[in-house]
C-alpha positions in Angstrom: 94.4 133.8 63.5 98.1 133.1 63.1 100.5 134.0 65.9 103.4 136.4 65.0 106.2 138.4 66.6 106.6 142.1 65.7 110.0 143.7 66.0 110.1 147.5 66.3 113.0 149.9 66.0 111.5 153.4 66.6 113.6 156.5 66.4 113.2 160.2 66.0 113.5 160.3 62.2 112.6 156.7 61.2 110.8 153.6 62.3 111.8 150.1 61.2 109.7 147.1 61.6 109.7 143.3 60.8 107.1 140.7 61.3 107.9 137.0 61.9 105.9 133.8 62.2 105.8 132.7 65.8 107.6 129.4 65.0 111.0 128.0 65.8 112.4 129.2 62.5 111.0 132.7 62.9 110.2 132.9 59.2 110.1 136.5 58.0 106.6 137.5 56.8 107.2 141.2 56.0 109.3 144.2 56.9 109.6 147.9 56.2 110.7 151.3 57.2 109.0 154.7 57.6 111.9 157.1 56.9 112.4 160.8 56.5 110.2 162.0 59.3 112.3 165.2 59.5 111.9 165.9 55.7 110.0 163.8 53.1 108.3 160.9 54.9 108.2 157.7 52.9 107.1 154.1 53.6 109.2 151.3 52.1 107.7 147.9 52.8 107.6 144.4 51.4 106.2 141.0 52.1 108.8 138.2 52.2 109.9 137.3 48.8 108.5 140.4 47.1 110.3 143.5 45.9 110.2 146.5 48.2 107.5 149.0 47.4 107.6 152.6 48.4 105.3 155.5 48.4 105.3 159.1 49.7 103.3 159.6 52.8 100.9 162.5 53.4 100.4 164.0 56.8 103.0 162.0 58.7 104.6 164.5 61.0 106.0 162.5 63.9 107.0 159.0 65.1 103.4 158.3 66.4 102.1 158.8 62.8 104.9 156.6 61.5 103.9 153.8 63.9 100.3 154.1 62.7 101.3 153.9 59.1 103.4 150.7 59.8 100.6 149.1 61.6 98.1 150.0 58.9 100.4 148.3 56.3 100.7 145.2 58.4 97.0 144.9 59.1 96.2 145.4 55.4 98.8 142.8 54.2 98.3 140.3 57.1 94.7 140.5 58.3 94.8 137.2 60.1 97.8 138.0 62.2 97.8 138.2 66.0 100.8 139.5 67.8 102.1 137.2 70.5 104.9 139.5 71.4 106.2 142.9 70.3 109.9 143.4 70.7 111.4 146.8 70.9 114.9 148.1 70.4 115.7 150.2 73.5 119.0 152.1 73.2 119.8 152.4 76.9 119.4 149.8 79.6 121.6 151.6 82.1 123.6 149.5 84.6 120.6 147.3 85.5 119.1 145.9 82.3 121.7 143.5 80.9 119.2 141.2 79.2 115.8 141.4 77.5 112.8 141.9 79.7 109.0 142.0 79.5 107.9 145.6 80.2 105.4 146.3 82.9 104.5 149.6 84.5 107.4 149.5 87.0 110.0 148.6 84.4 108.7 151.3 82.0 109.1 153.8 84.8 112.7 152.7 85.3 113.5 152.9 81.6 112.0 156.4 81.5 114.4 157.4 84.2 117.2 156.6 81.7 116.0 159.3 79.2 118.7 161.7 80.2 121.4 159.2 79.2 120.1 158.9 75.6 117.8 161.9 75.1 117.9 161.7 71.3 116.8 158.0 71.3 115.2 156.7 74.5 112.1 158.8 74.5 111.1 157.7 71.0 111.9 154.0 71.8 109.6 154.2 74.9 106.9 156.1 73.1 106.4 153.1 70.8 106.4 150.8 73.8 103.6 152.8 75.5 101.5 153.1 72.3 101.7 149.4 71.4 101.1 148.2 75.0 97.9 150.2 74.9 96.8 149.0 71.5 97.7 145.4 71.9 97.4 144.6 75.6 97.6 140.8 75.1 100.9 140.9 73.2 104.0 140.7 75.5 106.1 143.9 75.2 109.8 142.9 75.2 112.5 145.4 75.7 115.9 144.5 74.0 118.8 146.7 74.9 121.6 148.0 72.7 123.8 148.4 75.9 123.3 144.8 77.1 125.9 143.2 74.7 128.6 145.3 76.5 127.5 144.6 80.0 130.5 142.3 80.7 133.2 145.0 80.3 135.9 145.1 82.9 136.0 148.2 85.1 139.0 149.6 83.2 136.9 149.7 80.1 133.7 150.9 81.9 135.1 153.7 84.1 135.6 157.3 83.0 138.4 159.2 84.7 136.1 161.4 86.8 135.7 161.5 90.6 134.2 158.3 91.8 130.8 159.8 92.9 130.0 160.4 89.2 130.6 156.8 88.3 128.3 155.7 91.1 125.6 158.1 89.7 125.8 156.4 86.3 128.4 158.5 84.5 130.3 155.5 83.0 130.9 153.9 79.6 128.1 151.7 78.3 128.7 150.9 74.6 125.9 150.8 72.0 124.9 149.1 68.7 124.7 145.9 70.8 121.9 144.3 68.9 123.8 144.7 65.6 127.0 143.3 67.2 125.0 140.4 68.6 123.8 139.5 65.2 127.3 139.8 63.6 128.9 137.7 66.4 126.4 134.9 65.6 127.1 135.1 61.9 130.9 135.0 62.6 130.5 131.8 64.6 129.3 130.2 61.4 131.6 132.0 58.9 134.8 131.8 61.0 134.4 129.6 64.0 138.0 129.9 64.9 138.1 133.7 65.0 138.4 134.3 68.8 139.5 137.9 68.4 137.2 139.9 66.2 136.8 143.6 65.5 133.3 144.5 64.3 132.8 147.8 62.6 129.2 149.0 62.4 129.6 151.9 60.0 126.6 154.0 59.0 124.9 157.3 59.9 125.6 156.1 63.4 129.0 154.4 63.6 131.1 152.5 66.1 133.7 149.7 66.3 133.6 146.9 68.9 136.2 144.4 70.0 135.0 140.9 70.9 136.9 138.0 72.4 135.2 134.6 72.0 132.0 136.3 71.1 131.9 138.7 74.1 132.3 142.4 73.9 135.4 143.8 75.7 135.5 147.4 74.4 133.9 149.7 71.9 134.4 153.2 70.6 131.0 154.4 71.9 131.1 155.0 75.6 128.7 157.1 77.7 126.7 158.3 74.8 126.1 157.7 71.1 128.0 160.9 70.4 131.3 159.2 71.2 134.0 157.5 69.1 134.0 157.8 65.3 132.8 160.8 63.3 129.3 159.9 62.0 126.7 161.2 59.6 125.9 164.3 61.7 127.6 163.5 65.0 131.1 164.7 65.7 132.4 161.6 67.5 135.1 161.8 70.2 136.0 165.5 70.8 138.4 167.3 73.1 136.2 168.5 75.9 138.0 171.8 75.8 136.3 172.5 72.4 133.0 172.6 74.2 134.1 175.3 76.5 135.7 177.2 73.6 132.4 177.1 71.6 130.7 178.7 74.6 133.2 181.3 75.5 134.4 182.4 72.1 131.3 181.8 69.9 128.6 182.4 72.5 126.8 179.1 72.0 124.7 178.0 75.0 124.3 174.4 76.2 121.3 173.6 73.9 123.0 175.1 70.8 126.2 173.1 71.5 124.3 169.9 72.0 122.4 170.4 68.7 125.6 171.3 66.9 127.4 168.1 68.0 124.6 165.8 67.4 123.0 167.1 64.2 125.3 169.5 62.4 128.7 167.9 62.7 130.3 164.7 61.4 130.3 164.1 57.7 127.7 166.7 57.2 129.6 169.4 59.0 133.0 168.7 57.5 131.8 168.4 53.9 129.2 171.2 54.1 127.3 168.9 51.6 125.5 166.2 53.6 125.7 163.1 55.7 125.3 160.5 53.0 128.6 158.7 52.2 127.4 157.9 48.7 127.0 161.6 47.9 130.4 162.4 49.3 132.2 159.6 47.4 130.6 160.9 44.2 131.3 164.6 44.8 134.3 166.4 43.2 134.4 168.9 46.1 137.6 169.1 48.2 135.5 169.3 51.4 133.7 166.0 50.5 137.1 164.3 50.1 138.2 165.7 53.4 135.2 164.3 55.1 135.8 160.9 53.6 139.5 161.0 54.6 138.6 162.0 58.1 136.1 159.1 58.5 138.6 156.5 57.1 141.4 157.9 59.3 139.4 157.5 62.5 138.1 154.0 61.4 141.7 152.9 60.9 142.8 154.3 64.3 139.9 152.6 66.1 140.4 149.2 64.5 144.1 149.4 65.3 143.4 150.4 68.9 140.9 147.7 69.5 143.3 145.2 67.9 145.8 146.2 70.5 143.2 145.7 73.3 142.6 142.2 72.0 146.3 141.4 71.6 145.8 140.6 67.9 143.0 140.1 65.4 141.6 137.0 63.7 138.6 138.6 61.9 137.5 142.0 60.8 133.8 142.5 60.1 132.3 145.5 58.2 128.6 146.2 58.6 126.0 149.0 58.7 125.0 151.1 55.7 128.6 152.1 54.9 130.4 149.0 56.1 128.2 146.6 54.1 127.7 148.7 50.9 130.6 151.0 50.4 133.5 149.0 48.9 135.6 152.1 48.3 135.6 152.8 52.1 136.4 149.2 53.0 139.3 149.2 50.4 140.8 152.3 51.9 140.6 151.0 55.4 142.0 147.6 54.6 144.9 149.1 52.6 145.9 151.1 55.7 145.7 148.0 57.8 148.0 145.8 55.8 150.6 145.9 58.6 148.2 143.7 60.5 148.3 141.1 57.7 144.9 142.3 56.2 144.8 141.8 52.5 141.5 142.6 50.8 140.4 140.8 47.6 139.7 143.6 45.2 137.1 141.7 43.1 135.2 140.3 46.1 135.2 143.6 47.8 134.0 145.5 44.7 131.2 143.0 44.3 130.1 143.4 48.0 130.8 139.7 48.7 130.6 138.4 52.2 134.1 137.2 52.5 136.4 139.9 51.0 139.9 138.9 52.1 142.4 136.9 50.0 143.6 133.4 50.8 147.0 135.1 51.7 145.4 137.4 54.3 146.3 136.6 57.9 142.9 138.1 59.0 139.5 137.0 57.6 137.6 140.1 56.5 133.9 140.1 56.0 131.2 142.6 54.8 127.9 141.6 56.3 124.5 143.2 56.3 123.3 143.3 59.9 119.8 142.4 61.1 118.8 143.8 64.5 115.1 142.9 64.0 115.8 139.1 63.9 117.8 139.5 67.1 114.8 141.2 68.7 112.5 138.5 67.6 114.8 135.7 68.9 114.9 137.5 72.3 111.1 137.6 72.3 110.8 133.9 72.0 113.5 133.3 74.6 111.8 135.6 77.1 108.5 133.9 76.5 110.2 130.6 77.3 109.6 129.1 73.8 
């Protein structure tokens, strides 16, 4: 049997996984995703070095089924593998968990208590932890937190302007997408080692922007919840709180209806009335589609500008996520509106989805990088195990 580390990113509508050799280099053995659990479930998976293969799934109705399908694929392709550790992306670590930790019963109970802070994510993350602890009791279950990267924020960035008793009860800004930002920060150390002030834009169905100084997070557009900040695929992003009261009083929506509206029917989907996929919106001739794209770009520009001000300047701008890494049209529009900061995009490099997409004349290095949360999880597993 060969020892391996499994990284799991379990959500409500998809499950991503990656398998690595338990060696210093953490060589990728295979990876995949079970997506479309809310519609047409499909597995896309590949062994390292092979082209991705996909097939429609029959009878996959929930995340538990998705986990079973992923494990069946791994066991079929790697029959001699034994998991030494299984790392999990956990969206919320609250104000206690600021580093990866091996999950025992007591810690699992503490993490379950955080479900109200991330009800659309945390229960699904923890369901995978429970299932895999039961099935593979000899594999160390390691929780890796999206909030941990932002744990060093100053009070002025952390605090919400509510009475102090709510802050003490956990109503504060936490920041998210931390595993992605951790990966991008490490890549930036190699690509632009002198870039002390960096703005990282994780733009996808979920989207946020983060300001880092010398590799440490100092602020982000997501705060108390993953609903905050930029407009996203189906989430509204930052919203005037008065709108929520208005939706109740004038439109008769109750609490559950408003929550569903803001999380699942808003953002690009709500504005365009077409869908949440940026590729569809960019290809559409509909006015509403263009309005959704313009709204997204407008808020991205504003967020990058605001975080540049927080840093007192900017040395590097990094685009990532499904949109950030693969939508050159969006990057071009954002960079064009940020020329006042000295940002000059290279049209050819940007159109070709190159990694370094700014010109030699640009005062700011601009990059488009695919993120890799799973390798970050695997690295944390080895560190926690003391390897």
